[in-house]
LONU-642314 format. One record per residue (C-alpha): residue in three letters; x, y, z; residue number from 1. Coordinates in steps of 0.05 Angstrom, whole numbers, plus 5000, padded with zeros to 4 digits. Layout:
<atoms>
ATOM  residuo  east  north    up  num
ATOM      ALA     X      Y     Z  NUM
...
</atoms>
This chain:
<atoms>
ATOM  residuo  east  north    up  num
ATOM      MET  5410   4516  3745    1
ATOM      ALA  5400   4543  3677    2
ATOM      ALA  5371   4615  3666    3
ATOM      ILE  5309   4637  3649    4
ATOM      SER  5308   4673  3584    5
ATOM      SER  5257   4675  3518    6
ATOM      ALA  5259   4714  3455    7
ATOM      GLU  5212   4763  3495    8
ATOM      THR  5245   4767  3552    9
ATOM      PRO  5323   4764  3541   10
ATOM      LEU  5374   4770  3586   11
ATOM      PRO  5423   4831  3585   12
ATOM      VAL  5490   4821  3571   13
ATOM      GLY  5515   4850  3638   14
ATOM      GLU  5460   4801  3672   15
ATOM      VAL  5499   4741  3622   16
ATOM      SER  5579   4760  3645   17
ATOM      ARG  5547   4765  3715   18
ATOM      LEU  5516   4696  3714   19
ATOM      ILE  5589   4667  3681   20
ATOM      GLY  5624   4705  3740   21
ATOM      GLY  5577   4660  3794   22
ATOM      TRP  5580   4593  3750   23
ATOM      ILE  5664   4601  3752   24
ATOM      ASP  5668   4614  3819   25
ATOM      ARG  5635   4546  3837   26
ATOM      LEU  5694   4522  3798   27
ATOM      GLY  5745   4532  3854   28
ATOM      ALA  5817   4527  3845   29
ATOM      VAL  5840   4481  3778   30
ATOM      TRP  5914   4459  3755   31
ATOM      VAL  5930   4482  3691   32
ATOM      GLU  5989   4479  3646   33
ATOM      GLY  6011   4525  3602   34
ATOM      GLN  6069   4562  3565   35
ATOM      ILE  6095   4634  3591   36
ATOM      THR  6090   4683  3534   37
ATOM      GLN  6094   4752  3571   38
ATOM      LEU  6122   4763  3637   39
ATOM      SER  6113   4822  3675   40
ATOM      ARG  6152   4840  3752   41
ATOM      ARG  6160   4918  3756   42
ATOM      PRO  6206   4934  3812   43
ATOM      GLY  6170   4946  3881   44
ATOM      ALA  6100   4910  3854   45
ATOM      GLY  6073   4867  3900   46
ATOM      VAL  6037   4825  3841   47
ATOM      VAL  6069   4786  3781   48
ATOM      PHE  6031   4787  3714   49
ATOM      LEU  6038   4740  3668   50
ATOM      THR  6011   4709  3608   51
ATOM      LEU  5999   4629  3590   52
ATOM      ARG  5986   4599  3529   53
ATOM      ASP  5966   4530  3503   54
ATOM      PRO  5999   4531  3448   55
ATOM      SER  5960   4460  3414   56
ATOM      HIS  5901   4513  3411   57
ATOM      ASP  5922   4582  3411   58
ATOM      ILE  5889   4610  3464   59
ATOM      SER  5914   4647  3519   60
ATOM      VAL  5895   4673  3589   61
ATOM      GLY  5921   4725  3637   62
ATOM      VAL  5952   4698  3706   63
ATOM      THR  5956   4735  3772   64
ATOM      CYS  6001   4721  3830   65
ATOM      TYR  6042   4743  3884   66
ATOM      ARG  6109   4764  3884   67
ATOM      GLN  6124   4710  3937   68
ATOM      VAL  6098   4658  3898   69
ATOM      PHE  6137   4676  3831   70
ATOM      ASP  6203   4688  3870   71
ATOM      ALA  6203   4613  3888   72
ATOM      VAL  6211   4594  3814   73
ATOM      ALA  6246   4655  3787   74
ATOM      ASP  6315   4621  3786   75
ATOM      VAL  6287   4576  3732   76
ATOM      VAL  6219   4604  3705   77
ATOM      THR  6230   4656  3649   78
ATOM      GLU  6185   4668  3582   79
ATOM      GLY  6181   4613  3550   80
ATOM      ALA  6182   4566  3596   81
ATOM      ARG  6131   4500  3604   82
ATOM      VAL  6095   4516  3676   83
ATOM      VAL  6045   4482  3724   84
ATOM      VAL  5990   4522  3758   85
ATOM      LEU  5948   4526  3821   86
ATOM      ALA  5906   4574  3803   87
ATOM      LYS  5831   4612  3816   88
ATOM      PRO  5796   4618  3755   89
ATOM      GLU  5762   4695  3763   90
ATOM      TRP  5711   4724  3715   91
ATOM      TYR  5714   4805  3707   92
ATOM      ALA  5645   4821  3695   93
ATOM      PRO  5655   4889  3671   94
ATOM      ARG  5701   4870  3615   95
ATOM      GLY  5683   4803  3609   96
ATOM      GLN  5743   4777  3612   97
ATOM      LEU  5770   4710  3641   98
ATOM      SER  5842   4709  3684   99
ATOM      LEU  5876   4666  3736  100
ATOM      ARG  5897   4685  3798  101
ATOM      ALA  5952   4630  3820  102
ATOM      THR  5981   4605  3888  103
ATOM      GLU  6035   4554  3863  104
ATOM      ILE  6080   4556  3810  105
ATOM      ARG  6120   4490  3784  106
ATOM      PRO  6156   4478  3726  107
ATOM      VAL  6146   4429  3674  108
ATOM      GLY  6201   4368  3658  109
ATOM      VAL  6276   4405  3650  110
ATOM      GLY  6242   4469  3687  111
ATOM      GLU  6219   4424  3750  112
ATOM      LEU  6291   4398  3753  113
ATOM      LEU  6319   4462  3750  114
ATOM      ALA  6280   4476  3801  115
ATOM      ARG  6311   4419  3849  116
ATOM      LEU  6376   4430  3825  117
ATOM      GLU  6373   4511  3844  118
ATOM      GLN  6348   4485  3910  119
ATOM      LEU  6404   4437  3923  120
ATOM      LYS  6449   4499  3902  121
ATOM      LYS  6424   4542  3951  122
ATOM      ARG  6429   4501  4005  123
ATOM      LEU  6496   4469  3991  124
ATOM      ALA  6519   4542  3987  125
ATOM      GLY  6489   4560  4044  126
ATOM      GLU  6538   4511  4075  127
ATOM      GLY  6601   4536  4050  128
ATOM      LEU  6623   4486  3996  129
ATOM      PHE  6626   4537  3940  130
ATOM      ALA  6666   4600  3978  131
ATOM      ALA  6722   4622  3947  132
ATOM      ASP  6771   4620  4003  133
ATOM      ARG  6764   4532  4007  134
ATOM      LYS  6788   4527  3938  135
ATOM      LYS  6858   4497  3937  136
ATOM      PRO  6919   4532  3883  137
ATOM      LEU  6940   4475  3829  138
ATOM      PRO  7021   4453  3821  139
ATOM      PHE  7052   4489  3770  140
ATOM      LEU  7077   4427  3742  141
ATOM      PRO  7035   4353  3773  142
ATOM      ARG  7085   4303  3774  143
ATOM      LEU  7018   4253  3760  144
ATOM      ILE  6945   4278  3741  145
ATOM      GLY  6884   4241  3751  146
ATOM      LEU  6835   4237  3707  147
ATOM      VAL  6769   4205  3716  148
ATOM      CYS  6724   4194  3650  149
ATOM      GLY  6680   4149  3605  150
ATOM      ARG  6723   4092  3571  151
ATOM      ALA  6744   4117  3498  152
ATOM      SER  6710   4178  3507  153
ATOM      ALA  6720   4239  3468  154
ATOM      ALA  6733   4279  3532  155
ATOM      GLU  6785   4228  3557  156
ATOM      ARG  6828   4240  3479  157
ATOM      ASP  6825   4317  3482  158
ATOM      VAL  6851   4312  3559  159
ATOM      LEU  6904   4265  3543  160
ATOM      GLU  6927   4284  3475  161
ATOM      ASN  6926   4365  3489  162
ATOM      ALA  6966   4356  3545  163
ATOM      ARG  7020   4312  3529  164
ATOM      HIS  7025   4364  3460  165
ATOM      ARG  7036   4422  3516  166
ATOM      TRP  7075   4371  3556  167
ATOM      PRO  7100   4308  3528  168
ATOM      ALA  7130   4283  3595  169
ATOM      VAL  7065   4286  3631  170
ATOM      ARG  7040   4221  3667  171
ATOM      PHE  6965   4202  3677  172
ATOM      GLU  6931   4160  3724  173
ATOM      VAL  6857   4147  3685  174
ATOM      ARG  6804   4114  3719  175
ATOM      ASN  6754   4094  3660  176
ATOM      VAL  6677   4106  3695  177
ATOM      PRO  6608   4118  3669  178
ATOM      VAL  6589   4187  3664  179
ATOM      GLN  6516   4181  3659  180
ATOM      GLY  6461   4130  3676  181
ATOM      VAL  6440   4110  3749  182
ATOM      HIS  6515   4078  3767  183
ATOM      ALA  6558   4143  3745  184
ATOM      VAL  6550   4177  3809  185
ATOM      PRO  6572   4119  3858  186
ATOM      GLN  6630   4096  3802  187
ATOM      VAL  6654   4173  3794  188
ATOM      VAL  6649   4183  3876  189
ATOM      GLN  6697   4122  3883  190
ATOM      ALA  6749   4134  3820  191
ATOM      VAL  6754   4212  3855  192
ATOM      GLN  6770   4175  3922  193
ATOM      GLU  6817   4124  3896  194
ATOM      LEU  6854   4177  3870  195
ATOM      ASP  6850   4229  3918  196
ATOM      ALA  6877   4172  3967  197
ATOM      HIS  6944   4168  3925  198
ATOM      GLU  7002   4196  3939  199
ATOM      ASP  7032   4217  3872  200
ATOM      VAL  6969   4248  3846  201
ATOM      GLU  6975   4318  3850  202
ATOM      VAL  6913   4335  3813  203
ATOM      ILE  6849   4302  3795  204
ATOM      VAL  6814   4319  3732  205
ATOM      VAL  6732   4303  3718  206
ATOM      ALA  6721   4303  3643  207
ATOM      ARG  6657   4293  3601  208
ATOM      GLY  6636   4318  3543  209
ATOM      GLY  6570   4354  3523  210
ATOM      GLY  6505   4335  3539  211
ATOM      SER  6426   4350  3559  212
ATOM      VAL  6406   4372  3628  213
ATOM      GLU  6386   4295  3643  214
ATOM      ASP  6462   4272  3618  215
ATOM      LEU  6492   4317  3665  216
ATOM      LEU  6454   4308  3722  217
ATOM      PRO  6502   4258  3752  218
ATOM      PHE  6555   4318  3755  219
ATOM      SER  6505   4353  3804  220
ATOM      ASP  6489   4299  3854  221
ATOM      GLU  6500   4320  3926  222
ATOM      GLN  6540   4261  3943  223
ATOM      LEU  6586   4275  3892  224
ATOM      VAL  6591   4347  3910  225
ATOM      ARG  6603   4326  3980  226
ATOM      ALA  6660   4273  3955  227
ATOM      VAL  6702   4333  3911  228
ATOM      ALA  6692   4377  3973  229
ATOM      ALA  6727   4331  4016  230
ATOM      CYS  6782   4318  3971  231
ATOM      ARG  6855   4342  4000  232
ATOM      THR  6874   4344  3922  233
ATOM      PRO  6855   4404  3884  234
ATOM      VAL  6796   4375  3833  235
ATOM      VAL  6784   4409  3760  236
ATOM      SER  6721   4407  3734  237
ATOM      ALA  6715   4402  3662  238
ATOM      ILE  6634   4378  3649  239
ATOM      GLY  6600   4395  3578  240
ATOM      HIS  6615   4466  3537  241
ATOM      GLU  6617   4529  3564  242
ATOM      PRO  6543   4532  3574  243
ATOM      ASP  6535   4478  3618  244
ATOM      THR  6541   4490  3695  245
ATOM      PRO  6531   4428  3735  246
ATOM      LEU  6546   4437  3812  247
ATOM      LEU  6610   4407  3802  248
ATOM      ASP  6633   4471  3779  249
ATOM      TYR  6617   4513  3833  250
ATOM      VAL  6647   4457  3878  251
ATOM      ALA  6714   4446  3847  252
ATOM      ASP  6779   4487  3855  253
ATOM      LEU  6773   4502  3777  254
ATOM      ARG  6725   4505  3729  255
ATOM      ALA  6749   4487  3652  256
ATOM      SER  6704   4499  3599  257
ATOM      THR  6707   4435  3556  258
ATOM      PRO  6756   4381  3572  259
ATOM      THR  6813   4412  3524  260
ATOM      ASP  6808   4471  3564  261
ATOM      ALA  6824   4434  3631  262
ATOM      ALA  6888   4395  3594  263
ATOM      LYS  6914   4478  3586  264
ATOM      LYS  6899   4495  3654  265
ATOM      VAL  6933   4434  3687  266
ATOM      VAL  6995   4423  3648  267
ATOM      PRO  7040   4486  3618  268
ATOM      ASP  7063   4486  3554  269
ATOM      VAL  7137   4470  3537  270
ATOM      GLY  7141   4518  3481  271
ATOM      GLU  7113   4572  3524  272
ATOM      GLU  7162   4572  3588  273
ATOM      LEU  7219   4552  3540  274
ATOM      GLU  7201   4625  3508  275
ATOM      ARG  7188   4658  3579  276
ATOM      VAL  7258   4624  3602  277
ATOM      GLU  7294   4649  3543  278
ATOM      GLN  7257   4718  3558  279
ATOM      LEU  7284   4717  3632  280
ATOM      ARG  7358   4700  3606  281
ATOM      ALA  7357   4757  3549  282
ATOM      ARG  7319   4796  3616  283
ATOM      ALA  7377   4777  3667  284
ATOM      ARG  7438   4786  3613  285
ATOM      ARG  7408   4852  3592  286
ATOM      CYS  7410   4865  3672  287
ATOM      VAL  7480   4833  3679  288
ATOM      VAL  7504   4875  3624  289
ATOM      GLY  7482   4942  3640  290
ATOM      PHE  7503   4938  3702  291
ATOM      VAL  7575   4918  3692  292
ATOM      GLU  7575   4981  3629  293
ATOM      ARG  7554   5017  3687  294
ATOM      GLU  7605   5008  3736  295
ATOM      GLU  7658   5005  3680  296
ATOM      ARG  7631   5077  3661  297
ATOM      GLY  7636   5098  3743  298
ATOM      LEU  7708   5065  3744  299
ATOM      ALA  7734   5100  3683  300
ATOM      GLN  7705   5162  3715  301
ATOM      ALA  7745   5154  3775  302
ATOM      LEU  7805   5129  3742  303
ATOM      ALA  7804   5199  3700  304
ATOM      ARG  7802   5248  3761  305
ATOM      PRO  7872   5279  3777  306
ATOM      SER  7879   5246  3845  307
ATOM      ILE  7876   5176  3820  308
ATOM      GLN  7922   5198  3757  309
ATOM      ASP  7967   5229  3793  310
ATOM      PRO  7960   5203  3873  311
ATOM      HIS  8032   5236  3891  312
ATOM      ARG  8006   5308  3874  313
ATOM      MET  7955   5313  3929  314
ATOM      VAL  8011   5296  3977  315
ATOM      ASP  8068   5338  3949  316
ATOM      GLU  8013   5404  3951  317
ATOM      ARG  8004   5386  4025  318
ATOM      ALA  8081   5380  4035  319
ATOM      ASP  8088   5446  4009  320
ATOM      ARG  8029   5486  4044  321
ATOM      LEU  8058   5442  4101  322
ATOM      ASP  8124   5474  4101  323
ATOM      ALA  8101   5545  4092  324
ATOM      LEU  8059   5533  4151  325
ATOM      LEU  8115   5510  4190  326
ATOM      ALA  8163   5564  4170  327
ATOM      ARG  8109   5619  4180  328
ATOM      SER  8100   5584  4247  329
ATOM      ARG  8174   5588  4268  330
ATOM      ARG  8182   5666  4248  331
ATOM      THR  8127   5682  4292  332
ATOM      LEU  8151   5643  4341  333
ATOM      GLY  8217   5666  4340  334
ATOM      HIS  8185   5743  4330  335
ATOM      LEU  8145   5722  4392  336
ATOM      LEU  8211   5709  4432  337
ATOM      ASP  8248   5761  4409  338
ATOM      ARG  8194   5810  4431  339
ATOM      ALA  8188   5771  4495  340
ATOM      ASP  8267   5774  4505  341
ATOM      SER  8267   5842  4490  342
ATOM      GLU  8207   5865  4542  343
ATOM      LEU  8252   5823  4589  344
ATOM      GLY  8317   5861  4583  345
ATOM      HIS  8282   5930  4591  346
ATOM      THR  8236   5910  4651  347
ATOM      ARG  8307   5870  4684  348
ATOM      ALA  8342   5945  4669  349
ATOM      ARG  8282   5979  4698  350
ATOM      VAL  8288   5935  4758  351
ATOM      VAL  8359   5938  4768  352
ATOM      ALA  8358   6013  4761  353
ATOM      LEU  8311   6021  4813  354
ATOM      SER  8343   5969  4863  355
ATOM      PRO  8370   5987  4927  356
ATOM      ALA  8439   5952  4915  357
ATOM      ALA  8448   5994  4850  358
ATOM      THR  8442   6054  4898  359
ATOM      LEU  8486   6028  4949  360
ATOM      LYS  8540   6010  4884  361
ATOM      ARG  8542   6090  4884  362
ATOM      GLY  8576   6096  4956  363
ATOM      TYR  8511   6091  4999  364
ATOM      ALA  8499   6054  5054  365
ATOM      VAL  8438   6039  5099  366
ATOM      LEU  8441   6028  5175  367
ATOM      GLN  8403   5975  5210  368
ATOM      ARG  8384   5974  5277  369
ATOM      ALA  8392   5912  5318  370
ATOM      ASP  8313   5892  5307  371
ATOM      GLY  8329   5905  5228  372
ATOM      HIS  8291   5972  5225  373
ATOM      VAL  8330   6023  5178  374
ATOM      VAL  8346   6077  5204  375
ATOM      ARG  8314   6136  5167  376
ATOM      ASP  8323   6194  5221  377
ATOM      PRO  8379   6213  5267  378
ATOM      GLY  8329   6225  5324  379
ATOM      GLU  8313   6153  5320  380
ATOM      VAL  8382   6121  5350  381
ATOM      THR  8413   6135  5418  382
ATOM      PRO  8489   6151  5433  383
ATOM      GLY  8525   6088  5432  384
ATOM      GLU  8470   6043  5405  385
ATOM      PRO  8502   5989  5360  386
ATOM      LEU  8488   5993  5284  387
ATOM      ARG  8491   5951  5229  388
ATOM      ALA  8519   5987  5162  389
ATOM      ARG  8495   5950  5097  390
ATOM      VAL  8540   5974  5032  391
ATOM      ALA  8539   5948  4966  392
ATOM      GLU  8598   5889  4977  393
ATOM      GLY  8566   5863  5052  394
ATOM      GLU  8557   5897  5123  395
ATOM      PHE  8594   5917  5186  396
ATOM      PRO  8575   5938  5250  397
ATOM      VAL  8575   6014  5274  398
ATOM      ARG  8564   6045  5340  399
ATOM      VAL  8528   6118  5356  400
ATOM      GLY  8575   6170  5377  401
ATOM      THR  8563   6239  5394  402
ATOM      ASP  8603   6290  5357  403
ATOM      THR  8604   6361  5389  404
ATOM      GLY  8624   6399  5322  405
ATOM      THR  8551   6373  5292  406
ATOM      ASP  8485   6410  5310  407
ATOM      THR  8460   6338  5310  408
ATOM      GLY  8506   6315  5371  409
ATOM      THR  8501   6247  5341  410
ATOM      ASP  8561   6208  5304  411
ATOM      VAL  8574   6142  5277  412
ATOM      ARG  8630   6111  5281  413
ATOM      GLY  8648   6038  5258  414
ATOM      ASP  8673   5985  5312  415
ATOM      VAL  8730   5952  5252  416
</atoms>
């Protein structure tokens, strides 16, 4: 219903702003298309602010949304992107300002396509198809290289010419297939599987020149990505130019920025390898020559030693020392024997001098009773008792007699 007003009863500005807000509230949620010109995502804030502009009419409107709404498309939506927004119009009466509160944001055209690819990328990455530990190393010099590319394409020419320039003996097994359009995915998948089953193919290169996002879309197809992930042969992705990154780049064992770069990474440069071999040979030669010269110097130093120049000198010196030691030992032993002989002679003379036999030789005799007891006192014997007289040259029997002319009254007489 229209508001009642006249020149005599005009409506205040605030009332008009309030009425506009009521009309806008009755409008409900609408889909709005525009271009993002300003984007504000404050760290930690739960609300995202952006400005949506209509380039054809040069009109802009502010949009607010919760952070989770914008995060759903944050990977593919930036400033300058065209989007479609489901939003509820809101009127801020104190300022008379129109804004939109968005509940859903969708990219338009390429943006929508990139959003779908980003979702597929996250899903495949969650399955581990892009994991680094799944990557297979490339052979140093493959016997046969499989090449999947368009027929008579610049990509095919770049790969073949650069590879043969680097290594003239390189061999290729080429599969020409459509690289865009509805038939591209199944034929590329078939070509990759055929080359993977080939026993002599040691690496597969999938190459295509640059193009738009739509042209490169077959190389982000889920069927192709899974087919490459299942290959036992290492796969090199050489799609488009440096900024182009289809999903094939993530699942391949090696990503090349261009087809020319793929040829450089797959085939070694014969000139560089020859130079590396020459460097290794020179290094080995220097090592061997240095080792021989070092050993020669050591040998010369060893030969310069006196023990090597005159080897008998040490033996002669040791022989003279040995002779001196033998003479010294003989003198020492002779002195020891002479001193021992002298001591033995003196000891023997003392023993002989103290021996009873020496006493007997001076004319003394030893009387022994029948039991062998030596008579030391005349009172030990009785008259008529037989005794034995021991002299220096032998012994003889005697008998104890009676001598009246002596005080003892005992006389010893021999029985000879």
